C-alpha positions in Angstrom: 0.0 0.0 0.0 1.4 3.4 -1.0 0.6 6.1 1.6 2.7 8.8 0.0 0.9 12.0 -0.9 0.1 12.6 -4.5 2.7 14.4 -6.6 2.0 17.7 -8.3 1.7 15.8 -11.6 -0.8 13.4 -10.1 -2.8 16.4 -8.8 -2.7 17.9 -12.3 -4.2 14.8 -13.9 -6.9 14.7 -11.2 -7.7 18.4 -11.6 -8.1 18.0 -15.4 -10.4 15.0 -14.9 -12.6 17.2 -12.6 -12.3 20.3 -15.0 -10.9 22.1 -12.0 -9.0 25.2 -13.3 -8.0 26.5 -9.9 -6.5 23.1 -8.9 -4.8 22.9 -12.3 -3.1 26.3 -11.6 -2.1 25.1 -8.2 -0.6 21.9 -9.4 1.4 23.7 -12.1 2.6 26.2 -9.6 3.8 23.3 -7.5 5.9 22.0 -10.4 3.6 19.5 -12.2 5.1 18.1 -15.4 2.8 19.3 -18.2 4.3 16.7 -20.6 4.2 13.7 -18.3 2.7 10.5 -19.7 -0.2 9.6 -17.5 -1.3 6.2 -16.2 -3.9 5.9 -19.0 -1.9 4.9 -22.1 0.8 7.6 -21.6 -1.6 10.4 -22.4 -0.3 13.8 -21.5 -2.4 16.4 -19.6 -3.1 18.2 -22.9 -4.5 15.0 -24.3 -6.8 14.5 -21.3 -8.5 17.8 -22.1 -11.0 16.0 -24.3 -12.8 15.0 -21.1 -13.2 18.6 -19.8 -16.5 20.4 -19.9 -14.8 23.7 -21.1 -11.3 22.9 -22.2 -10.4 26.4 -23.5 -9.1 28.1 -20.4 -7.3 24.9 -19.3 -5.8 24.5 -22.8 -4.3 28.1 -22.6 -2.9 27.4 -19.1 -1.2 24.1 -20.2 0.2 25.6 -23.3 1.6 28.6 -21.4 3.2 26.1 -19.0 5.0 24.4 -21.9 2.7 21.6 -22.9 3.9 20.0 -26.2 1.0 19.1 -28.5 3.4 17.0 -30.7 4.2 14.5 -27.9 2.6 11.1 -28.5 1.0 8.6 -26.2 1.8 4.9 -26.1 -0.4 4.3 -29.2 1.4 7.0 -31.2 -1.4 9.5 -31.0 -0.6 13.2 -30.7 -2.7 15.8 -28.8 -4.4 16.5 -32.2 -5.8 12.9 -32.2 -7.4 13.6 -28.8 -8.3 17.3 -29.1 -10.6 16.6 -32.1 -13.1 15.3 -29.6 -13.4 18.7 -27.8 -16.4 20.8 -28.7 -14.3 23.9 -29.4 -11.8 23.9 -32.3 -9.3 25.9 -30.2 -7.4 22.8 -29.2 -7.1 21.7 -32.8 -6.0 25.2 -33.8 -3.4 25.3 -31.1 -1.9 21.9 -32.0 -1.8 22.8 -35.7 -0.3 26.3 -35.0 2.5 24.5 -33.0 3.4 22.3 -35.9 1.5 19.1 -35.2 1.2 17.3 -38.6 -2.4 16.5 -39.4 -1.2 13.6 -41.5 0.6 11.9 -38.5 -0.6 8.3 -38.1 -0.8 6.5 -34.9 0.4 2.9 -34.4 -2.8 1.6 -36.0 -2.4 3.8 -39.1 -5.1 6.3 -38.1 -4.8 10.1 -38.4 -6.7 12.7 -36.4 -9.0 12.8 -39.4 -10.2 9.2 -38.8 -10.7 10.0 -35.1 -12.8 13.1 -36.0 -15.0 11.7 -38.7 -17.9 10.5 -36.6 -17.2 12.3 -33.3 -16.0 15.8 -34.0 -18.3 18.8 -34.2 -18.6 20.7 -37.5 -16.3 23.5 -36.5 -13.6 21.1 -35.3 -13.8 19.0 -38.4 -13.8 22.1 -40.7 -10.5 23.4 -39.1 -8.9 20.0 -39.4 -10.0 19.7 -43.1 -8.6 23.1 -43.8 -5.2 21.9 -42.6 -5.4 18.8 -44.6 -6.5 20.3 -47.9 -6.6 19.1 -50.6 -8.2 15.8 -49.6 -7.5 12.6 -51.5 -10.2 10.5 -53.1 -10.5 8.1 -50.1 -10.7 10.9 -47.6 -13.5 12.6 -49.7 -15.4 9.3 -49.8 -15.1 8.9 -46.0 -16.2 12.5 -45.5 -19.2 12.0 -47.8 -20.3 9.0 -45.7 -19.9 11.0 -42.5 -22.1 13.7 -43.8 -24.7 11.2 -45.1 -24.6 9.3 -41.8 -25.3 12.5 -39.8 -28.0 13.8 -42.2 -25.9 16.7 -43.3 -27.2 16.8 -46.9 -25.8 20.3 -47.8 -22.3 19.2 -46.6 -22.6 15.9 -48.5 -23.5 17.9 -51.7 -20.4 20.1 -51.2 -18.2 16.9 -51.1 -19.9 15.6 -54.2 -19.4 18.9 -56.0 -15.7 18.7 -55.3 -15.7 15.2 -56.8 -16.0 11.9 -55.0 -15.1 8.4 -56.1 -17.7 5.9 -54.9 -15.5 2.8 -55.1 -13.9 0.6 -52.5 -11.5 2.5 -50.4 -7.8 1.8 -51.0 -6.6 -1.0 -48.9 -10.1 -2.2 -48.0 -11.0 -5.8 -48.6 -14.3 -7.6 -48.4 -13.9 -11.1 -47.3 -16.3 -13.9 -46.6 -15.8 -16.8 -44.3 -14.4 -19.9 -46.0 -17.2 -22.0 -47.5 -19.8 -19.2 -47.3 -21.7 -18.1 -50.4 -22.3 -14.6 -51.6 -25.6 -13.1 -50.7 -28.3 -13.0 -53.4 -27.8 -9.2 -53.7 -24.1 -9.7 -54.3 -24.7 -12.4 -56.9 -27.2 -10.1 -58.6 -24.7 -7.2 -58.7 -21.9 -9.5 -60.0 -24.1 -10.8 -62.9 -24.6 -7.2 -64.3 
């Protein structure tokens, strides 16, 4: 059993989890490491902001204290991969302004774009897309499906107007279990 008092860095992670700005300030004043990898997959305090109710003020505080948005967690994700889940695009803007590459892929090959597709708000996704322009065919196809899934018909039409290829995505495969037969719809499509 460990009876030692929590370190300033432990208190920083706890304060962020509670969205407690005053305690965050206190932990930083006591020497908390703003770039420490936490107990949850090596996420830094900046990455944990995705759980805050209002991450803006805490984002500014952490950046002023020297938080590095380019640091990666154990899965190879930068703060950008995490901050796309915040409601305000300020985190995405800050990470991009500090040189985080929007094309950076994590250990599974995903960029912040894939993380943002179905969870980011429109303003966050718009800022990320601006940094990634121009989008490739596969990304435009993914974006189209995101807009269709969310019922965003005007946005879907914008993607179509820019040109979209409705074909299998690069690297995607459709496999069946050994011994299974194609569905009647698949057989019908193949016979055309």
